[in-house]
LUMFI-199386 format. One record per residue: residue in three letters; x, y, z of N, C-alpha, C, O, CB in turn. Coordinates in nm, 3 decimals. Glycine has a CB too. Layout:
BEGIN
ala / X / Y / Z / X / Y / Z / X / Y / Z / X / Y / Z / X / Y / Z
...
END
This chain:
BEGIN
met / 8.703 / 12.330 / 7.268 / 8.708 / 12.187 / 7.273 / 8.660 / 12.151 / 7.410 / 8.572 / 12.065 / 7.424 / 8.851 / 12.131 / 7.242
tyr / 8.720 / 12.219 / 7.521 / 8.638 / 12.180 / 7.653 / 8.657 / 12.302 / 7.728 / 8.744 / 12.386 / 7.708 / 8.693 / 12.042 / 7.741
gln / 8.550 / 12.305 / 7.832 / 8.550 / 12.447 / 7.929 / 8.600 / 12.344 / 8.078 / 8.534 / 12.251 / 8.123 / 8.343 / 12.553 / 7.945
leu / 8.699 / 12.383 / 8.118 / 8.737 / 12.341 / 8.246 / 8.660 / 12.400 / 8.381 / 8.680 / 12.510 / 8.434 / 8.878 / 12.371 / 8.251
asp / 8.576 / 12.306 / 8.416 / 8.492 / 12.345 / 8.551 / 8.550 / 12.359 / 8.688 / 8.525 / 12.452 / 8.766 / 8.392 / 12.246 / 8.574
arg / 8.628 / 12.262 / 8.709 / 8.679 / 12.249 / 8.833 / 8.812 / 12.154 / 8.850 / 8.825 / 12.059 / 8.772 / 8.569 / 12.203 / 8.913
ile / 8.902 / 12.177 / 8.941 / 9.025 / 12.093 / 8.971 / 8.990 / 12.053 / 9.126 / 8.951 / 12.126 / 9.217 / 9.183 / 12.184 / 8.951
glu / 9.017 / 11.902 / 9.125 / 9.034 / 11.853 / 9.259 / 9.181 / 11.804 / 9.282 / 9.235 / 11.732 / 9.198 / 8.933 / 11.738 / 9.285
ile / 9.248 / 11.845 / 9.398 / 9.360 / 11.812 / 9.444 / 9.377 / 11.740 / 9.550 / 9.342 / 11.785 / 9.660 / 9.415 / 11.897 / 9.456
gly / 9.433 / 11.620 / 9.539 / 9.432 / 11.496 / 9.654 / 9.544 / 11.587 / 9.755 / 9.591 / 11.699 / 9.736 / 9.504 / 11.301 / 9.585
thr / 9.564 / 11.489 / 9.870 / 9.687 / 11.504 / 9.963 / 9.808 / 11.482 / 9.910 / 9.835 / 11.369 / 9.870 / 9.683 / 11.419 / 10.071
pro / 9.902 / 11.585 / 9.898 / 10.046 / 11.540 / 9.868 / 10.111 / 11.445 / 9.943 / 10.106 / 11.459 / 10.065 / 10.128 / 11.641 / 9.873
arg / 10.177 / 11.342 / 9.893 / 10.277 / 11.253 / 9.952 / 10.417 / 11.313 / 9.943 / 10.468 / 11.332 / 9.833 / 10.275 / 11.117 / 9.883
val / 10.465 / 11.337 / 10.030 / 10.615 / 11.391 / 10.019 / 10.716 / 11.311 / 10.060 / 10.708 / 11.230 / 10.153 / 10.638 / 11.508 / 10.093
ser / 10.821 / 11.334 / 9.985 / 10.954 / 11.240 / 10.034 / 11.057 / 11.340 / 10.001 / 11.094 / 11.321 / 9.885 / 10.984 / 11.078 / 9.945
gly / 11.112 / 11.427 / 10.049 / 11.225 / 11.486 / 10.052 / 11.183 / 11.638 / 9.972 / 11.109 / 11.720 / 10.025 / 11.341 / 11.387 / 9.983
asn / 11.236 / 11.653 / 9.858 / 11.204 / 11.748 / 9.791 / 11.127 / 11.707 / 9.650 / 11.137 / 11.759 / 9.539 / 11.322 / 11.821 / 9.778
leu / 11.052 / 11.603 / 9.691 / 10.971 / 11.529 / 9.569 / 10.845 / 11.515 / 9.623 / 10.838 / 11.507 / 9.746 / 11.027 / 11.381 / 9.519
ala / 10.729 / 11.509 / 9.549 / 10.606 / 11.470 / 9.587 / 10.530 / 11.434 / 9.485 / 10.555 / 11.458 / 9.367 / 10.545 / 11.557 / 9.654
val / 10.412 / 11.360 / 9.538 / 10.299 / 11.311 / 9.418 / 10.183 / 11.335 / 9.480 / 10.158 / 11.318 / 9.599 / 10.298 / 11.147 / 9.365
val / 10.102 / 11.383 / 9.378 / 9.945 / 11.414 / 9.421 / 9.853 / 11.360 / 9.313 / 9.886 / 11.357 / 9.194 / 9.912 / 11.582 / 9.438
asp / 9.730 / 11.316 / 9.360 / 9.629 / 11.289 / 9.278 / 9.551 / 11.400 / 9.249 / 9.512 / 11.472 / 9.341 / 9.556 / 11.194 / 9.326
thr / 9.512 / 11.431 / 9.091 / 9.451 / 11.520 / 9.061 / 9.319 / 11.483 / 8.965 / 9.327 / 11.400 / 8.874 / 9.544 / 11.602 / 9.013
thr / 9.200 / 11.553 / 8.996 / 9.096 / 11.513 / 8.922 / 9.052 / 11.653 / 8.842 / 9.048 / 11.764 / 8.894 / 8.981 / 11.444 / 9.018
met / 9.025 / 11.625 / 8.721 / 8.971 / 11.759 / 8.632 / 8.840 / 11.736 / 8.599 / 8.808 / 11.622 / 8.564 / 9.050 / 11.790 / 8.490
tyr / 8.750 / 11.832 / 8.603 / 8.639 / 11.803 / 8.559 / 8.606 / 11.939 / 8.458 / 8.625 / 12.059 / 8.472 / 8.542 / 11.771 / 8.681
ala / 8.546 / 11.853 / 8.348 / 8.532 / 11.965 / 8.216 / 8.381 / 11.949 / 8.157 / 8.314 / 11.847 / 8.174 / 8.656 / 11.926 / 8.073
his / 8.340 / 12.059 / 8.090 / 8.256 / 11.996 / 7.999 / 8.303 / 12.014 / 7.854 / 8.337 / 12.120 / 7.802 / 8.120 / 12.048 / 8.017
ile / 8.300 / 11.901 / 7.802 / 8.354 / 11.866 / 7.653 / 8.256 / 11.909 / 7.528 / 8.139 / 11.870 / 7.529 / 8.375 / 11.698 / 7.644
gln / 8.295 / 11.972 / 7.444 / 8.214 / 12.052 / 7.340 / 8.236 / 11.928 / 7.223 / 8.139 / 11.875 / 7.169 / 8.286 / 12.234 / 7.296
gln / 8.346 / 11.899 / 7.199 / 8.359 / 11.820 / 7.089 / 8.457 / 11.700 / 7.108 / 8.572 / 11.740 / 7.130 / 8.399 / 11.904 / 6.981
pro / 8.444 / 11.579 / 7.106 / 8.332 / 11.512 / 6.997 / 8.192 / 11.481 / 7.055 / 8.096 / 11.461 / 6.981 / 8.386 / 11.365 / 6.937
leu / 8.184 / 11.476 / 7.195 / 8.065 / 11.435 / 7.262 / 7.980 / 11.521 / 7.286 / 7.866 / 11.484 / 7.258 / 8.083 / 11.381 / 7.369
asn / 7.989 / 11.643 / 7.333 / 7.927 / 11.725 / 7.401 / 7.829 / 11.704 / 7.543 / 7.708 / 11.716 / 7.566 / 7.869 / 11.770 / 7.308
gly / 7.949 / 11.667 / 7.622 / 7.909 / 11.634 / 7.748 / 8.014 / 11.673 / 7.863 / 8.111 / 11.747 / 7.845 / 7.881 / 11.490 / 7.745
asp / 7.979 / 11.610 / 7.988 / 8.059 / 11.624 / 8.117 / 8.168 / 11.507 / 8.087 / 8.145 / 11.407 / 8.020 / 7.959 / 11.599 / 8.271
gly / 8.301 / 11.543 / 8.155 / 8.408 / 11.450 / 8.147 / 8.488 / 11.468 / 8.284 / 8.469 / 11.556 / 8.368 / 8.498 / 11.477 / 8.013
lys / 8.586 / 11.362 / 8.286 / 8.663 / 11.389 / 8.399 / 8.780 / 11.325 / 8.360 / 8.778 / 11.232 / 8.280 / 8.607 / 11.344 / 8.530
leu / 8.913 / 11.379 / 8.424 / 9.049 / 11.293 / 8.384 / 9.111 / 11.298 / 8.504 / 9.118 / 11.403 / 8.567 / 9.153 / 11.351 / 8.263
val / 9.163 / 11.179 / 8.549 / 9.195 / 11.139 / 8.681 / 9.364 / 11.129 / 8.648 / 9.405 / 11.042 / 8.571 / 9.106 / 10.985 / 8.737
val / 9.434 / 11.201 / 8.698 / 9.592 / 11.189 / 8.668 / 9.678 / 11.200 / 8.782 / 9.624 / 11.253 / 8.879 / 9.641 / 11.297 / 8.574
gln / 9.797 / 11.165 / 8.798 / 9.896 / 11.167 / 8.902 / 9.984 / 11.267 / 8.860 / 10.041 / 11.252 / 8.751 / 9.965 / 11.037 / 8.929
gln / 10.011 / 11.400 / 8.950 / 10.142 / 11.468 / 8.924 / 10.234 / 11.474 / 9.017 / 10.212 / 11.493 / 9.137 / 10.129 / 11.589 / 8.890
tyr / 10.359 / 11.455 / 8.955 / 10.477 / 11.455 / 9.030 / 10.534 / 11.573 / 9.055 / 10.541 / 11.629 / 8.945 / 10.566 / 11.382 / 8.977
leu / 10.597 / 11.670 / 9.171 / 10.647 / 11.798 / 9.192 / 10.753 / 11.767 / 9.247 / 10.778 / 11.658 / 9.300 / 10.574 / 11.890 / 9.262
val / 10.848 / 11.895 / 9.236 / 10.973 / 11.867 / 9.281 / 10.995 / 12.028 / 9.354 / 10.957 / 12.130 / 9.295 / 11.087 / 11.811 / 9.146
arg / 11.054 / 12.030 / 9.474 / 11.051 / 12.156 / 9.536 / 11.194 / 12.209 / 9.489 / 11.297 / 12.141 / 9.491 / 11.026 / 12.147 / 9.703
glu / 11.185 / 12.351 / 9.443 / 11.290 / 12.410 / 9.410 / 11.278 / 12.551 / 9.456 / 11.173 / 12.609 / 9.431 / 11.313 / 12.394 / 9.277
asp / 11.380 / 12.617 / 9.523 / 11.391 / 12.715 / 9.588 / 11.277 / 12.746 / 9.684 / 11.231 / 12.860 / 9.692 / 11.416 / 12.804 / 9.505
gly / 11.228 / 12.640 / 9.762 / 11.122 / 12.665 / 9.847 / 10.982 / 12.657 / 9.796 / 10.888 / 12.655 / 9.876 / 11.142 / 12.784 / 9.896
ser / 10.964 / 12.651 / 9.657 / 10.844 / 12.624 / 9.571 / 10.818 / 12.502 / 9.532 / 10.916 / 12.436 / 9.499 / 10.844 / 12.688 / 9.464
trp / 10.692 / 12.443 / 9.524 / 10.666 / 12.324 / 9.458 / 10.637 / 12.360 / 9.320 / 10.569 / 12.456 / 9.285 / 10.557 / 12.249 / 9.520
arg / 10.698 / 12.271 / 9.238 / 10.660 / 12.285 / 9.087 / 10.628 / 12.145 / 9.024 / 10.677 / 12.041 / 9.068 / 10.785 / 12.353 / 9.001
val / 10.536 / 12.151 / 8.912 / 10.482 / 12.032 / 8.837 / 10.616 / 11.976 / 8.771 / 10.691 / 12.050 / 8.708 / 10.358 / 12.074 / 8.719
ala / 10.642 / 11.827 / 8.793 / 10.759 / 11.803 / 8.723 / 10.710 / 11.717 / 8.603 / 10.793 / 11.703 / 8.513 / 10.870 / 11.733 / 8.813
thr / 10.604 / 11.665 / 8.588 / 10.559 / 11.593 / 8.488 / 10.449 / 11.661 / 8.383 / 10.370 / 11.750 / 8.416 / 10.509 / 11.480 / 8.552
gly / 10.458 / 11.609 / 8.264 / 10.369 / 11.637 / 8.160 / 10.350 / 11.505 / 8.052 / 10.243 / 11.445 / 8.039 / 10.426 / 11.769 / 8.086
asp / 10.431 / 11.484 / 8.005 / 10.430 / 11.369 / 7.885 / 10.496 / 11.250 / 7.956 / 10.557 / 11.262 / 8.062 / 10.524 / 11.412 / 7.734
arg / 10.478 / 11.127 / 7.887 / 10.533 / 11.002 / 7.943 / 10.700 / 11.001 / 7.941 / 10.766 / 10.933 / 8.020 / 10.474 / 10.876 / 7.853
ala / 10.749 / 11.075 / 7.854 / 10.894 / 11.082 / 7.841 / 10.971 / 11.140 / 7.960 / 11.071 / 11.098 / 8.017 / 10.925 / 11.160 / 7.724
thr / 10.880 / 11.274 / 7.988 / 10.942 / 11.372 / 8.108 / 10.897 / 11.265 / 8.243 / 10.972 / 11.277 / 8.340 / 10.848 / 11.565 / 8.117
ile / 10.803 / 11.180 / 8.255 / 10.763 / 11.115 / 8.374 / 10.885 / 11.010 / 8.387 / 10.952 / 10.996 / 8.490 / 10.607 / 11.047 / 8.363
asp / 10.901 / 10.948 / 8.285 / 10.986 / 10.816 / 8.292 / 11.144 / 10.882 / 8.333 / 11.212 / 10.837 / 8.425 / 10.984 / 10.720 / 8.118
arg / 11.183 / 10.992 / 8.249 / 11.292 / 11.029 / 8.307 / 11.304 / 11.085 / 8.450 / 11.407 / 11.069 / 8.516 / 11.336 / 11.108 / 8.229
phe / 11.201 / 11.149 / 8.495 / 11.184 / 11.177 / 8.647 / 11.192 / 11.066 / 8.736 / 11.251 / 11.080 / 8.843 / 11.058 / 11.238 / 8.676
leu / 11.135 / 10.949 / 8.702 / 11.142 / 10.827 / 8.802 / 11.267 / 10.760 / 8.790 / 11.320 / 10.707 / 8.888 / 11.032 / 10.721 / 8.778
lys / 11.321 / 10.761 / 8.666 / 11.444 / 10.687 / 8.642 / 11.553 / 10.770 / 8.745 / 11.623 / 10.709 / 8.826 / 11.488 / 10.689 / 8.466
ser / 11.556 / 10.912 / 8.731 / 11.667 / 10.960 / 8.822 / 11.622 / 10.963 / 8.962 / 11.701 / 11.014 / 9.041 / 11.715 / 11.100 / 8.784
asn / 11.495 / 10.911 / 9.016 / 11.474 / 10.933 / 9.142 / 11.420 / 10.798 / 9.160 / 11.298 / 10.791 / 9.174 / 11.391 / 11.056 / 9.180
pro / 11.506 / 10.661 / 9.164 / 11.452 / 10.535 / 9.194 / 11.402 / 10.492 / 9.317 / 11.324 / 10.396 / 9.314 / 11.531 / 10.457 / 9.167
gly / 11.429 / 10.538 / 9.419 / 11.375 / 10.554 / 9.550 / 11.228 / 10.590 / 9.543 / 11.138 / 10.514 / 9.578 / 11.453 / 10.658 / 9.626
phe / 11.213 / 10.702 / 9.499 / 11.092 / 10.781 / 9.505 / 10.992 / 10.694 / 9.393 / 10.872 / 10.694 / 9.421 / 11.126 / 10.956 / 9.461
ala / 11.027 / 10.633 / 9.289 / 10.955 / 10.547 / 9.192 / 10.907 / 10.427 / 9.255 / 10.794 / 10.379 / 9.245 / 11.039 / 10.509 / 9.077
arg / 10.998 / 10.387 / 9.315 / 10.952 / 10.251 / 9.412 / 10.841 / 10.263 / 9.522 / 10.754 / 10.181 / 9.551 / 11.079 / 10.200 / 9.499
lys / 10.868 / 10.393 / 9.579 / 10.759 / 10.429 / 9.671 / 10.617 / 10.487 / 9.614 / 10.509 / 10.471 / 9.671 / 10.817 / 10.529 / 9.760
phe / 10.635 / 10.547 / 9.509 / 10.520 / 10.606 / 9.456 / 10.520 / 10.565 / 9.286 / 10.552 / 10.652 / 9.205 / 10.526 / 10.775 / 9.490
pro / 10.489 / 10.454 / 9.250 / 10.473 / 10.419 / 9.125 / 10.397 / 10.491 / 9.069 / 10.319 / 10.551 / 9.143 / 10.441 / 10.310 / 9.107
ile / 10.385 / 10.519 / 8.906 / 10.287 / 10.604 / 8.841 / 10.164 / 10.540 / 8.815 / 10.177 / 10.421 / 8.785 / 10.334 / 10.656 / 8.720
lys / 10.053 / 10.581 / 8.816 / 9.933 / 10.521 / 8.770 / 9.924 / 10.604 / 8.658 / 9.965 / 10.718 / 8.636 / 9.808 / 10.518 / 8.867
arg / 9.833 / 10.485 / 8.563 / 9.770 / 10.557 / 8.444 / 9.668 / 10.651 / 8.451 / 9.587 / 10.659 / 8.544 / 9.721 / 10.475 / 8.365
thr / 9.674 / 10.746 / 8.321 / 9.580 / 10.810 / 8.347 / 9.433 / 10.770 / 8.314 / 9.421 / 10.681 / 8.230 / 9.612 / 10.907 / 8.303
arg / 9.329 / 10.818 / 8.363 / 9.201 / 10.754 / 8.341 / 9.106 / 10.871 / 8.296 / 9.114 / 10.991 / 8.322 / 9.147 / 10.678 / 8.475
ala / 9.019 / 10.805 / 8.223 / 8.920 / 10.931 / 8.134 / 8.761 / 10.859 / 8.181 / 8.731 / 10.740 / 8.183 / 8.952 / 10.931 / 7.900
phe / 8.700 / 10.943 / 8.207 / 8.530 / 10.921 / 8.220 / 8.464 / 11.015 / 8.136 / 8.515 / 11.122 / 8.102 / 8.465 / 10.946 / 8.373
val / 8.334 / 10.969 / 8.098 / 8.229 / 11.075 / 8.073 / 8.114 / 11.018 / 8.145 / 8.102 / 10.902 / 8.184 / 8.196 / 11.105 / 7.916
gln / 8.027 / 11.122 / 8.157 / 7.913 / 11.104 / 8.263 / 7.799 / 11.038 / 8.154 / 7.781 / 11.093 / 8.046 / 7.858 / 11.272 / 8.351
gln / 7.743 / 10.949 / 8.181 / 7.640 / 10.900 / 8.119 / 7.527 / 10.827 / 8.196 / 7.542 / 10.720 / 8.255 / 7.692 / 10.824 / 8.029
asn / 7.409 / 10.900 / 8.190 / 7.280 / 10.850 / 8.276 / 7.303 / 10.887 / 8.416 / 7.249 / 10.824 / 8.507 / 7.254 / 10.686 / 8.269
gly / 7.388 / 10.992 / 8.438 / 7.400 / 11.022 / 8.600 / 7.522 / 10.946 / 8.655 / 7.553 / 10.966 / 8.773 / 7.260 / 10.969 / 8.688
lys / 7.600 / 10.855 / 8.575 / 7.704 / 10.764 / 8.604 / 7.832 / 10.822 / 8.534 / 7.831 / 10.886 / 8.429 / 7.667 / 10.619 / 8.555
trp / 7.943 / 10.789 / 8.607 / 8.066 / 10.807 / 8.532 / 8.124 / 10.679 / 8.469 / 8.148 / 10.582 / 8.541 / 8.168 / 10.866 / 8.621
val / 8.146 / 10.677 / 8.333 / 8.163 / 10.559 / 8.258 / 8.323 / 10.588 / 8.216 / 8.347 / 10.696 / 8.163 / 8.044 / 10.544 / 8.125
glu / 8.410 / 10.514 / 8.232 / 8.531 / 10.511 / 8.182 / 8.548 / 10.480 / 8.034 / 8.494 / 10.386 / 7.976 / 8.597 / 10.427 / 8.255
ile / 8.625 / 10.565 / 7.982 / 8.644 / 10.553 / 7.826 / 8.800 / 10.513 / 7.804 / 8.884 / 10.531 / 7.892 / 8.606 / 10.707 / 7.743
gln / 8.822 / 10.468 / 7.705 / 8.995 / 10.419 / 7.678 / 9.038 / 10.550 / 7.618 / 8.975 / 10.618 / 7.537 / 9.033 / 10.267 / 7.550
met / 9.160 / 10.576 / 7.675 / 9.227 / 10.673 / 7.630 / 9.314 / 10.654 / 7.491 / 9.353 / 10.539 / 7.474 / 9.302 / 10.707 / 7.736
pro / 9.341 / 10.728 / 7.411 / 9.432 / 10.684 / 7.286 / 9.563 / 10.660 / 7.316 / 9.622 / 10.737 / 7.391 / 9.439 / 10.784 / 7.178
ala / 9.620 / 10.561 / 7.268 / 9.744 / 10.510 / 7.310 / 9.851 / 10.617 / 7.267 / 9.845 / 10.671 / 7.157 / 9.770 / 10.365 / 7.248
arg / 9.948 / 10.646 / 7.359 / 10.046 / 10.737 / 7.358 / 10.160 / 10.682 / 7.280 / 10.176 / 10.560 / 7.279 / 10.082 / 10.776 / 7.491
arg / 10.245 / 10.765 / 7.213 / 10.360 / 10.714 / 7.141 / 10.470 / 10.732 / 7.251 / 10.474 / 10.825 / 7.331 / 10.392 / 10.795 / 6.996
pro / 10.556 / 10.632 / 7.242 / 10.671 / 10.647 / 7.344 / 10.753 / 10.771 / 7.317 / 10.849 / 10.798 / 7.390 / 10.769 / 10.522 / 7.340
END
């Protein structure tokens, strides 16, 4: 369906054993459009045993993570995931399908 080309990872913003980082993933999408796309997402991380681990995946996980860390949630509110396709040399945002709660 897609071939991941590269990932850009922004500067982590750390607060204690929690962190947030902006990530952009670039891929060639074979279906349904056969073109280049990118996904801009925000990742939450938690430090466990000296290593950082991604603490997010779906919206329910994100909400649970932020609810259990209200100070962090106020400091680093979640940004919505954004998707783009390349058209005529420019990145054009596309609507993401609505997720179920």
